[in-house]
C-alpha positions as CSV (number, residue, x, y, z in Angstrom):
1,M,-0.4,-0.1,0.4
2,R,0.9,3.7,-0.5
3,P,1.0,5.8,2.8
4,E,1.9,8.9,0.1
5,D,-2.0,8.7,-1.1
6,L,-3.1,8.8,2.5
7,D,-1.2,11.9,3.1
8,D,-2.1,13.4,0.1
9,L,-6.1,12.4,0.3
10,S,-7.5,16.2,0.0
11,G,-5.4,16.2,-3.5
12,I,-6.0,13.0,-4.6
13,L,-9.6,13.7,-4.7
14,S,-9.8,16.6,-5.8
15,L,-8.4,15.0,-8.8
16,A,-11.2,12.9,-9.0
17,T,-13.8,15.7,-8.5
18,D,-12.2,17.0,-11.7
19,E,-12.7,14.1,-13.3
20,A,-16.3,14.0,-12.4
21,V,-16.7,17.7,-12.7
22,R,-15.4,17.4,-16.7
23,F,-17.3,13.8,-17.4
24,L,-21.1,15.9,-16.0
25,G,-20.0,19.4,-17.2
26,G,-20.3,17.3,-20.8
27,L,-22.3,15.0,-20.6
28,S,-24.8,17.7,-22.7
29,D,-22.4,17.6,-25.8
30,Q,-20.7,14.1,-25.8
31,P,-22.1,11.1,-27.6
32,V,-24.8,9.0,-26.0
33,A,-23.4,5.6,-26.9
34,H,-19.9,4.1,-28.1
35,E,-19.5,1.1,-30.6
36,V,-16.1,-0.1,-28.4
37,P,-13.5,-1.2,-29.9
38,A,-11.5,-4.2,-28.5
39,L,-9.4,-3.5,-26.0
40,E,-5.9,-5.6,-24.4
41,A,-6.6,-6.5,-21.2
42,V,-4.9,-4.8,-18.5
43,G,-3.2,-8.0,-16.1
44,L,-2.5,-7.6,-12.2
45,P,0.9,-5.1,-11.8
46,V,3.3,-6.1,-9.6
47,E,4.0,-2.7,-8.4
48,G,0.5,-0.3,-7.9
49,A,0.7,2.5,-9.7
50,G,-1.0,4.4,-6.8
51,A,-4.5,6.2,-7.2
52,P,-3.0,9.1,-9.2
53,G,-1.1,6.6,-11.8
54,A,-4.5,4.4,-11.6
55,L,-6.9,7.1,-12.1
56,A,-4.8,8.7,-15.3
57,L,-4.7,4.9,-17.0
58,L,-8.7,5.2,-16.0
59,Q,-9.0,8.3,-18.4
60,E,-6.5,7.4,-20.6
61,R,-7.9,3.4,-21.3
62,Y,-11.7,3.5,-20.8
63,T,-12.7,6.6,-19.9
64,P,-13.0,7.5,-23.4
65,W,-15.4,5.4,-23.8
66,M,-18.4,6.0,-20.8
67,S,-21.7,6.4,-22.5
68,G,-23.7,9.1,-21.7
69,S,-26.4,7.1,-20.0
70,A,-26.1,9.7,-16.9
71,G,-26.8,12.5,-19.2
72,P,-30.4,14.2,-21.0
73,R,-30.9,11.9,-24.3
74,Y,-30.6,8.4,-22.7
75,F,-34.2,6.6,-23.5
76,G,-33.6,3.4,-23.0
77,F,-34.5,0.5,-20.7
78,V,-35.6,3.2,-17.5
79,T,-33.2,4.6,-16.6
80,G,-32.6,8.4,-14.7
81,G,-30.2,10.2,-13.7
82,T,-28.2,11.2,-10.4
83,T,-29.6,14.5,-9.1
84,P,-26.6,16.7,-7.7
85,A,-27.9,15.8,-4.5
86,A,-28.0,12.6,-4.6
87,L,-24.8,12.1,-6.2
88,I,-23.3,14.4,-3.0
89,G,-24.5,11.8,-0.5
90,D,-23.4,8.6,-3.3
91,W,-19.7,10.1,-2.5
92,L,-20.3,10.7,0.8
93,T,-22.1,7.1,1.1
94,A,-17.9,5.9,-0.1
95,A,-16.3,8.3,2.3
96,Y,-18.1,7.4,5.3
97,D,-18.0,3.3,4.7
98,Q,-20.8,2.7,7.5
99,N,-22.7,-0.9,7.0
100,G,-26.0,-0.2,6.5
101,S,-27.5,-3.0,8.0
102,D,-25.9,-0.9,11.0
103,A,-26.0,-2.9,14.5
104,G,-27.2,0.6,16.2
105,E,-23.4,1.8,16.8
106,S,-24.1,5.5,14.2
107,G,-27.0,7.3,13.0
108,I,-27.5,5.5,10.0
109,R,-30.1,2.6,11.2
110,Q,-31.9,6.8,11.8
111,L,-31.5,8.3,8.6
112,S,-32.4,5.0,6.6
113,L,-36.1,4.6,8.6
114,D,-35.8,8.4,7.8
115,A,-35.3,7.8,4.1
116,I,-37.9,5.3,3.9
117,G,-40.5,7.4,5.6
118,M,-39.6,9.8,2.9
119,I,-40.4,7.3,0.5
120,R,-43.8,6.2,1.9
121,D,-44.4,10.0,1.7
122,L,-44.4,10.6,-1.4
123,L,-46.0,7.8,-2.4
124,G,-49.0,8.6,-0.7
125,L,-49.2,5.3,2.2
126,P,-49.8,5.1,5.5
127,P,-47.5,4.5,8.2
128,M,-48.2,0.5,8.5
129,F,-45.8,0.3,5.6
130,D,-42.1,-0.1,6.6
131,G,-39.4,-0.6,4.0
132,V,-35.6,-1.9,3.3
133,F,-33.0,-1.0,0.9
134,V,-32.2,-3.1,-1.8
135,T,-29.6,-3.6,-5.0
136,G,-32.8,-3.1,-7.9
137,A,-36.3,-3.7,-8.7
138,T,-35.0,-7.4,-9.4
139,T,-33.9,-7.6,-5.9
140,S,-36.6,-5.6,-4.5
141,A,-39.2,-8.7,-6.1
142,V,-37.3,-11.3,-4.8
143,V,-37.6,-9.7,-0.9
144,A,-41.4,-9.4,-2.3
145,L,-41.9,-12.9,-3.6
146,A,-40.6,-14.7,-0.5
147,T,-42.4,-13.1,1.7
148,A,-45.8,-13.6,-0.2
149,R,-43.8,-17.5,-0.1
150,Q,-44.1,-17.7,3.6
151,W,-47.6,-16.0,3.5
152,V,-48.6,-18.7,1.5
153,G,-46.8,-21.1,3.2
154,H,-48.7,-19.9,6.7
155,Q,-52.2,-20.0,5.1
156,R,-51.6,-23.8,3.9
157,G,-49.8,-24.4,7.4
158,V,-46.0,-25.3,6.0
159,A,-42.9,-22.8,7.4
160,V,-41.7,-22.4,4.1
161,S,-38.5,-21.0,6.1
162,E,-37.6,-23.6,7.8
163,E,-38.9,-26.6,5.8
164,G,-38.2,-25.3,1.8
165,A,-40.2,-24.7,-1.2
166,L,-40.2,-28.2,-1.4
167,T,-43.5,-28.6,1.0
168,L,-45.4,-25.8,0.1
169,G,-46.6,-27.3,-3.7
170,P,-47.0,-24.8,-6.4
171,V,-48.6,-21.4,-6.2
172,P,-50.5,-19.9,-9.2
173,V,-48.5,-16.0,-9.9
174,L,-51.3,-14.2,-11.7
175,S,-50.7,-10.9,-14.4
176,G,-51.3,-9.3,-17.0
177,T,-48.1,-8.0,-18.1
178,P,-45.6,-8.9,-15.7
179,H,-42.2,-7.6,-16.3
180,S,-39.1,-10.2,-16.5
181,S,-37.9,-9.3,-12.8
182,I,-40.2,-11.4,-11.5
183,A,-40.1,-14.5,-13.7
184,K,-36.5,-14.7,-13.0
185,A,-37.6,-13.7,-9.0
186,L,-40.1,-17.0,-9.7
187,S,-36.9,-18.9,-10.3
188,I,-34.0,-17.6,-7.5
189,T,-37.4,-18.2,-5.0
190,G,-38.2,-21.6,-5.8
191,L,-42.2,-20.8,-6.9
192,G,-40.2,-21.2,-10.6
193,R,-41.0,-19.8,-13.7
194,A,-43.8,-22.1,-14.6
195,A,-46.1,-20.7,-11.7
196,L,-46.6,-17.8,-13.3
197,V,-50.0,-17.5,-14.3
198,P,-50.9,-15.1,-17.6
199,V,-54.0,-13.2,-17.2
200,P,-55.4,-11.9,-20.5
201,T,-55.1,-7.9,-21.0
202,L,-57.9,-5.0,-21.6
203,P,-58.5,-4.5,-25.5
204,D,-55.1,-2.6,-26.9
205,R,-53.7,-2.5,-23.1
206,E,-51.1,-3.8,-20.7
207,A,-53.1,-3.7,-18.6
208,V,-54.7,-7.0,-17.2
209,D,-59.2,-7.3,-17.5
210,V,-59.9,-7.2,-13.6
211,D,-63.2,-9.2,-14.3
212,L,-60.8,-12.2,-16.1
213,L,-58.2,-12.1,-13.1
214,A,-61.7,-12.5,-10.9
215,R,-62.8,-15.5,-12.7
216,V,-59.5,-17.0,-12.4
217,L,-59.0,-15.9,-8.8
218,E,-62.3,-17.8,-8.0
219,Q,-61.0,-21.0,-10.2
220,L,-57.9,-21.1,-8.1
221,D,-60.4,-21.2,-5.6
222,L,-62.6,-23.7,-6.4
223,D,-59.9,-26.1,-7.2
224,G,-58.4,-26.1,-3.7
225,Q,-55.0,-24.3,-6.0
226,G,-55.0,-20.8,-3.9
227,P,-54.5,-18.8,-2.4
228,A,-52.7,-17.4,-5.4
229,I,-50.1,-14.8,-5.5
230,V,-51.3,-11.3,-8.4
231,V,-48.3,-9.1,-8.7
232,A,-49.7,-5.9,-10.7
233,N,-48.4,-2.8,-12.3
234,A,-47.8,0.6,-11.7
235,G,-46.7,1.4,-15.3
236,T,-45.2,-1.2,-17.8
237,V,-41.9,-0.5,-19.4
238,N,-43.3,-0.4,-23.3
239,T,-46.3,1.9,-22.6
240,C,-46.8,2.8,-19.3
241,D,-49.9,0.9,-18.3
242,F,-51.2,1.3,-14.9
243,D,-53.2,-2.0,-13.8
244,D,-56.7,-0.6,-11.8
245,L,-55.2,-0.9,-8.1
246,G,-58.5,-0.5,-6.4
247,A,-60.4,-2.4,-8.5
248,I,-57.8,-5.5,-8.2
249,A,-57.8,-4.6,-4.3
250,A,-61.2,-5.1,-3.4
251,L,-61.3,-8.5,-4.8
252,K,-59.2,-9.9,-1.6
253,A,-62.6,-9.3,0.2
254,R,-63.8,-13.1,-2.1
255,H,-60.6,-14.6,-2.1
256,P,-57.4,-15.1,-0.8
257,F,-54.3,-13.6,-2.4
258,W,-50.9,-11.5,-1.9
259,L,-51.1,-8.0,-3.8
260,H,-47.6,-7.3,-5.0
261,V,-47.4,-4.3,-7.2
262,D,-44.4,-3.2,-9.4
263,G,-43.7,0.0,-8.9
264,A,-40.3,0.7,-10.0
265,F,-40.9,3.0,-11.7
266,G,-44.5,4.3,-12.0
267,A,-44.9,5.0,-9.0
268,V,-43.0,7.8,-8.5
269,A,-46.1,9.3,-10.9
270,A,-47.9,9.9,-7.0
271,A,-45.8,13.4,-6.3
272,S,-47.4,14.6,-8.9
273,P,-51.1,15.8,-8.1
274,R,-51.8,15.0,-12.2
275,Y,-51.0,11.7,-11.9
276,R,-51.5,10.5,-8.6
277,H,-54.7,9.5,-9.8
278,L,-52.5,6.1,-11.6
279,L,-52.1,4.9,-8.1
280,D,-55.2,5.0,-6.1
281,G,-55.7,1.4,-4.6
282,L,-52.0,1.1,-4.4
283,E,-52.3,0.9,-0.1
284,A,-54.0,-2.3,-0.3
285,A,-51.2,-4.0,-1.9
286,D,-48.9,-6.1,0.2
287,S,-45.9,-5.3,-1.0
288,I,-44.3,-2.6,-3.0
289,T,-40.8,-2.3,-5.5
290,V,-39.7,1.1,-5.6
291,D,-36.4,1.8,-8.1
292,A,-35.1,3.9,-7.0
293,H,-32.1,4.8,-9.7
294,K,-35.4,5.4,-11.5
295,W,-37.5,8.1,-11.7
296,L,-35.5,8.9,-8.1
297,N,-32.4,9.7,-10.3
298,V,-29.9,8.8,-7.9
299,P,-27.0,6.3,-8.7
300,Y,-26.9,2.9,-9.4
301,D,-28.0,0.5,-7.7
302,S,-30.9,1.8,-5.6
303,A,-34.5,0.4,-5.1
304,V,-37.1,-0.2,-2.1
305,I,-39.4,-2.9,-1.1
306,L,-42.0,-1.7,1.4
307,T,-43.6,-4.5,2.7
308,R,-47.0,-4.9,5.1
309,H,-45.5,-7.7,6.5
310,L,-42.3,-7.1,8.2
311,S,-42.3,-9.9,10.4
312,L,-42.7,-12.3,7.7
313,Q,-40.4,-10.8,5.7
314,G,-38.5,-11.0,8.9
315,E,-38.5,-14.7,8.8
316,V,-37.7,-15.6,5.2
317,F,-34.6,-13.4,5.8
318,S,-33.9,-13.5,9.6
319,S,-29.6,-13.5,10.1
320,L,-29.2,-15.8,13.2
321,A,-25.7,-15.7,14.8
322,A,-24.5,-14.7,18.6
323,Y,-23.3,-11.3,17.6
324,L,-26.4,-10.1,16.4
325,P,-30.2,-9.3,17.2
326,T,-32.8,-10.9,16.8
327,Q,-35.9,-8.4,17.2
328,V,-37.3,-8.5,14.0
329,R,-38.0,-4.1,13.5
330,P,-38.0,-2.3,10.8
331,D,-34.8,-0.8,11.8
332,T,-32.9,-3.8,11.6
333,F,-32.7,-4.2,8.3
334,I,-29.7,-7.1,8.7
335,H,-33.3,-9.7,8.8
336,L,-35.1,-7.7,6.2
337,T,-33.7,-8.8,2.9
338,P,-30.7,-11.4,1.4
339,E,-27.8,-9.4,2.4
340,N,-25.9,-8.7,5.7
341,S,-23.5,-6.5,4.4
342,Q,-25.1,-3.7,3.0
343,R,-24.0,0.1,1.5
344,V,-26.3,2.8,2.7
345,R,-28.3,3.6,-0.4
346,A,-30.3,5.3,2.1
347,L,-28.1,8.2,2.1
348,P,-28.5,9.1,-1.5
349,V,-32.1,9.1,-1.4
350,W,-32.1,11.3,1.9
351,M,-30.5,13.4,-0.1
352,T,-32.3,14.7,-3.2
353,L,-35.4,14.1,-1.5
354,V,-34.7,16.6,0.9
355,A,-33.4,18.9,-1.3
356,Y,-35.7,19.2,-4.0
357,G,-38.8,17.7,-1.6
358,R,-42.2,17.0,-3.0
359,A,-42.3,19.7,-5.2
360,G,-39.0,19.3,-7.4
361,Y,-40.1,15.6,-7.8
362,A,-43.7,16.8,-9.2
363,Q,-42.1,19.1,-11.3
364,L,-39.5,16.3,-13.0
365,V,-42.7,13.8,-13.4
366,E,-44.9,16.3,-14.9
367,R,-42.1,17.4,-17.3
368,C,-40.6,14.4,-18.0
369,C,-44.6,13.3,-19.0
370,A,-45.1,16.4,-21.0
371,L,-41.8,16.0,-23.5
372,A,-42.9,12.7,-23.9
373,A,-46.7,13.9,-25.4
374,W,-44.7,16.4,-27.6
375,L,-42.6,14.0,-28.9
376,G,-45.1,10.6,-29.2
377,E,-47.6,14.0,-31.0
378,R,-44.5,14.1,-33.3
379,I,-44.4,10.7,-34.4
380,D,-48.4,10.5,-34.5
381,D,-47.9,12.9,-37.5
382,D,-45.3,11.3,-39.1
383,P,-46.1,8.4,-42.1
384,R,-42.7,7.6,-41.9
385,F,-43.5,6.2,-38.0
386,R,-46.9,4.5,-36.1
387,L,-47.3,5.2,-33.1
388,L,-48.3,2.2,-30.8
389,A,-50.3,2.8,-27.6
390,P,-51.1,6.1,-26.0
391,V,-48.9,8.5,-24.3
392,R,-49.9,8.2,-20.7
393,L,-46.4,9.0,-18.9
394,N,-42.7,9.4,-19.6
395,G,-42.8,6.8,-22.1
396,V,-43.5,6.5,-25.6
397,C,-43.6,3.0,-27.9
398,F,-43.5,3.7,-31.2
399,T,-42.6,0.9,-34.7
400,L,-41.6,2.5,-38.4
401,A,-44.2,2.7,-41.0
402,R,-41.9,-0.6,-42.1
403,A,-42.4,-2.6,-39.5
404,T,-40.0,-5.7,-38.8
405,P,-37.2,-6.3,-36.7
406,E,-34.4,-5.8,-39.5
407,A,-36.1,-2.1,-40.0
408,I,-35.7,-1.4,-36.5
409,D,-32.3,-2.4,-35.6
410,A,-31.1,-0.6,-38.7
411,F,-33.3,2.7,-37.7
412,L,-31.9,2.0,-33.6
413,S,-28.3,1.4,-34.8
414,R,-28.2,4.3,-37.2
415,L,-29.2,6.7,-34.0
416,R,-27.0,5.2,-31.8
417,R,-23.6,5.9,-34.1
418,G,-25.0,9.8,-34.5
419,G,-24.8,9.7,-31.0
420,T,-27.7,11.9,-29.9
421,A,-29.4,9.4,-28.6
422,F,-30.1,5.7,-27.6
423,L,-33.3,4.1,-27.4
424,T,-34.5,0.0,-27.2
425,P,-35.9,-2.0,-29.3
426,T,-38.8,-4.6,-27.5
427,I,-42.0,-5.8,-29.2
428,L,-45.5,-4.8,-29.0
429,R,-48.2,-7.3,-29.3
430,N,-45.8,-9.3,-32.1
431,V,-45.0,-6.3,-33.8
432,P,-41.3,-5.4,-33.8
433,A,-40.9,-1.3,-32.2
434,A,-38.4,1.2,-30.2
435,R,-39.2,2.7,-26.4
436,V,-38.3,5.5,-25.7
437,S,-38.3,6.3,-21.4
438,I,-38.0,9.6,-20.8
439,T,-37.1,9.8,-16.9
440,N,-34.0,12.5,-16.8
441,W,-33.7,15.5,-14.4
442,R,-31.8,16.4,-16.8
443,T,-33.7,16.3,-19.9
444,D,-35.4,19.2,-21.5
445,Q,-37.2,20.7,-24.6
446,G,-33.7,21.1,-27.1
447,D,-33.4,17.2,-25.8
448,I,-36.1,16.0,-26.8
449,E,-36.1,18.4,-30.1
450,R,-32.7,17.3,-31.1
451,T,-33.7,13.1,-30.4
452,W,-36.7,13.6,-32.9
453,A,-34.4,15.7,-35.2
454,A,-31.8,12.4,-35.2
455,M,-35.3,10.1,-35.4
456,Q,-36.5,11.8,-38.9
457,A,-33.2,11.5,-40.1
458,A,-32.4,7.9,-39.0
459,A,-35.7,6.8,-40.2
460,S,-35.3,8.7,-43.7
461,E,-31.8,7.1,-44.2
462,S,-33.4,3.5,-43.2
463,D,-35.9,4.8,-46.4
464,D,-33.0,5.8,-48.9
465,S,-31.3,2.1,-47.7
466,A,-34.8,0.1,-48.8
467,A,-35.0,2.1,-51.8
468,H,-31.7,1.7,-53.2
469,A,-31.6,-2.5,-51.3
């Protein structure tokens, strides 16, 4: 190790600050994506280069190929950026280097509880919801479904956390348009991907048909296959569609089931009075996923699992050791997730929510939605494109007039090579398509206009290529 690095800590941190300012300051102009050349592997050095040397090699070798995913024209997946306050929080998280599962030796417990409380308030949830930070929506789904599995076990007289998932038997998991993370979570929890029972959606929608859901639940009860787990969506990735959470929750009066709401990005719409109605009924959920590195705009990795069943969660994830507390409480985070050691993901969230508040996030939600609506109108008016769904929130799903997988791939490839914007492909109702997700706090009207111009140019180039083929 090099003691001189510690002696010059201030200078080293200044170098890192300079690099961060340079990179973030250029995000609006640098290419959003790169075609990265093959790089020769670098092995472990015998003598280390020290922190300044390591930073210099990073800047020389890798920094030129960093994407603009933190910037205002990266519209792939549902990717947020990092607000200045969240960035400070993330840097200080590393500097403080506290264990997020805190055993009572610091103020991290209360900070984390405060951050969870702020998220709960932002979503308009009652105090009965407890929460814990995890890495992302997939881990949140794993925690939710493992806890739901425990609940189903209780209904069937099986202690799953002690006796194993094989003792439980099949558990039907019902959903209209489940995210891919749900199937992965079913595999991880031992419920199995085959447990997923697709329920038909409303015509030309990704929202589940609640009447058909009720029939499936009734049949499961008659066949003695319940209770079930229902996964509802608060914002689908393709079309930002919302299930009728209130109507689904009302079915619990007749049919026992666990209701998990996947609100990875869409739950944050509750910050806006204009869109809050989309989350009506959210308070009836048994568990909720919120992905903080999406619309909350904090750095990777950060998400929250909220639940009204803390004791069941503790039955699944308790970590038993003589040196650990035994009681499961809202602040014994070590007993609530798959992790023992945990990064303090609460700090960036706490910082950004304190810095910008409910009003700031309402403004962010409404601006993103307005920009999506503007882009959707342009797409709908251009005969080279076809809008595949109404613009409901912050996403736009569209295809080309000549909708083939090859045409979409060529269009997106041209767009990426231009460096202006990054979009991802998808398929909606068997139609190859593309998605725009406007989630970054930096994105403004100018960014969307630049993106639209680049989309038009890429479409024209595609038409020219097709004409000469």
